[in-house]
N, C-alpha and C positions, 0 to 999 in steps of 0.2 A: 504493500500500500504506500502511496506517495505521501511525503511529509505534509501535514496539514498546518497551514499558517493562515488562519482566518483573516488577519489584518492585511495580508499582502496578496493573496490569490485573487485573480480577476475572474477566473472561470466560473466560480460559484460564490454565493454569499456566505457569510459566516454561519447562518442558520442551516443551510444545506450541508456544509462541511461538518458541523457539530453533529447533525443527524447521522451522517455516514460514519463518523468516527465512533459514536457510541453504539451504533449497530454492529460495528466490527469488533468491539471489545466486550459486548454484552455478556457473553458466556463466562468471562473471567472477572467481570466488574466487581461483584460482591467480594470475592476472595481477595482481590487486590486492594480494595478499599480497607478491609479489616487488617490485612497483612501489612500494608504500607503505613498505616496509622497505629499499628500495634494494638488494635482494638479500641483505641480511644474514641473513634468516630461513634461507637455505640453509646458511650457515656455522653458525648456531645448531643446526640439526638434526644436522649432522656432529659438532659438539662433544658433543651429547647422546648420540649413538650410540657415540662413542668411550669414554664412561664405562662402557660394557658390555664393553669389551675385557678379555681375560684370564679371562672367565667362560665356562663351557660352557653355551651356550644353544641348545637344540634347538627349543623352542616359545616363541614370543613373541606376546603380545597387545598390539595397538595400539588403545587406547580412544579414542573420538571421532576416528576415523581420517580423516574428511572425504573428501578426494579422494586420499588414500593417500600423500601425500608422505613422511610419517614412516615408514610401512611400507616404502616403496620404499628409503628410506635405510637402514633396518634390514636389508634383504635383503643388504647387504654383509657381514653377519656370516656366516662360512662355515657352510653346511649348515642354516641356521635355517629353520623353517617359521613363517609369520606369519599370524595371524588378526587382521583389522581389523574393528571394529564401529562403527556410527554410526547416529544416528536419522534422518538426512536421506537419503532415497532418491535425490534428485537428485545430491547430493555423491557418494554411492556409485557411481552410474551412471558418472560421470566418472572416478572412481578405477578402476573395473573396466576401463574402456576404456584407461586409461593402462597398467595392469598387463598387459593383453593385448598392447598394442603393443610393450612392451619385453621380452616373453617371460618374464614372471614368474608367470603364472597357476598354474603348478604349485607355487609356493612361497608365494604370497600369496593368501589367501582373504578377500574383503571381504563382510561380512554386515550386514544390518539388525539393530540391537539397541539396547537401553536400557542405558546405562552404569551405571545405578544398580540394575539388576536383570538381571544377566548370566545368560543361559541357557547357562552353560558349567560344565565339570567343576571341582570343588574340588581344590586342590593339583595342578594340571596344568601350569601355565606356569612356565618358568624366569625369565621377565622380562615386565614390563608397562610399556608406554610410553604417554605422553599428551603431545601437543603442542598447547598453547593450547586445551585443552578443559575442564579442571576448573573454570574460573571460570563455565562455562555449566551446571554441574550444578545441579539444583534443590535437592538435598540433598547437600552436599559430603561430609559424614561418611559417608553411606550409599554414595556412589560410591567413596570411598577404601576403605571396608570391603569392598566387593565385589571391588575390585582385589586386596586382601589375601587374600580367600577363595580366588580362583582360582590364586594363586601357590603354588608349592611352598615348604615351609619353607626359609628361607634365600634364596629367590628375591628378585629386586630390582625395584623400581619406579623408573622415571626419568620425572619430570614436568617439562615445560618450560611456563612460563607467563609472561605479561606481569607486570611489577612496576612499582613507582613509584620512580624515581631520587630520591635524597635530597640530592645534592651540588649546590651552586651552581657555574656557571649552568645546568648540564645539566637540572636539575629544572625550571627556568623555561622553557627552550626546549622541552623534552619536553611539558610541560603545554599550552603554546600550540599546538604542532603537533597534539597529540591532540584538543584541544578545538575548535580552529578550522579547521585545514588539512585534517586527515584526513577529517572528515565531508563537507567540500565536494567533495574529490576522489572520495571513495567514492560520493557521491550522483550525481555527473556520470557516472562510468564504469559503476556498477552499476545506476543508475536506482532505487536503493532507499535513501531517506533514512534510514529507521529503523535499518538494519543498522549504519551507521557513526556513528549517535548512540549506539546500544547499546554499541558497542565501548568507547569511553572510559568510559562509565558502569559497565560490567562490570569494567573494570580498576580503576577508582576504588574500587569496593565490595568487591573481592576481598581476602581476608585474606592478604597476602603476607608474605614474610620469616619472622621468628620465630613469628608468629602461625600461619602455615601449618604450620611445623614442629611446633608443638604439636598441631594437628588431625591432622596426618600420623601422629604418634606415637600419638595416642589411637585411631587406626584400626588399630593393630597393627603398626606399623613401628618398627624400631630402627636405630641408626647413621645417623640422618637428617642430611643435609648440604645446604648451599646453595652454588651456584656462580653468581655474578652475571655477566651478559652485557652488553656494551656499556654500561658505566656504570650498570648496574642497570635498563635498559629491560626486560630479561627475566631470569628466573632459572631455573636447573635444580635441582630438588630430587631427591635420591636417598635411598632407604631400603630396608632388607631386611626381609622378613617374619620376625617373631619366632618 
């Protein structure tokens, strides 16, 4: 497979490249996620879902749901119905199989869809979640605005995304791992060199921290907050629909 560089390639847009990339690594995606993060990604997901505690949530949308891990974690919310959408059919096929095996098909519905053009009802969902998906949006502002549109007034969005640690020496260790170690392991296991070259590039180019909060607010969210995870390797952003 040719190297994927969404910001430079003219033949296809970022959206199409991301779809093709995740289709190609779908079978190894879950294993690599847990292996490369030493299992910490599971703790991060639990932390994010706990931020929804105390709210009445009947309908939840999980954007860029992938293989459904975040949607499955969200199913721990009592009585919640979950819709997950993603552009990768191969990722969704694995997610649907997982949901079926654990008996959650009556509560979790995974659908093919474009995060930046949601074919979903306005003012319907009580909460929207995204785990490691917004940095893959072709148009970040549009994707966040669509999430805002489908939320009920006062509904909450919880977004978990990779960020860039700033403190010494964790910043240096992190950068070395992301730039040199992760692509090698990812290439060996997934057989897709491009995907794990794209990952550190996408994190590097993502407007994290206060810059993301600014964009988040401009998309129609208020009371926006940041929670750093594991020395800033990832962050959870939360905001309410105005």
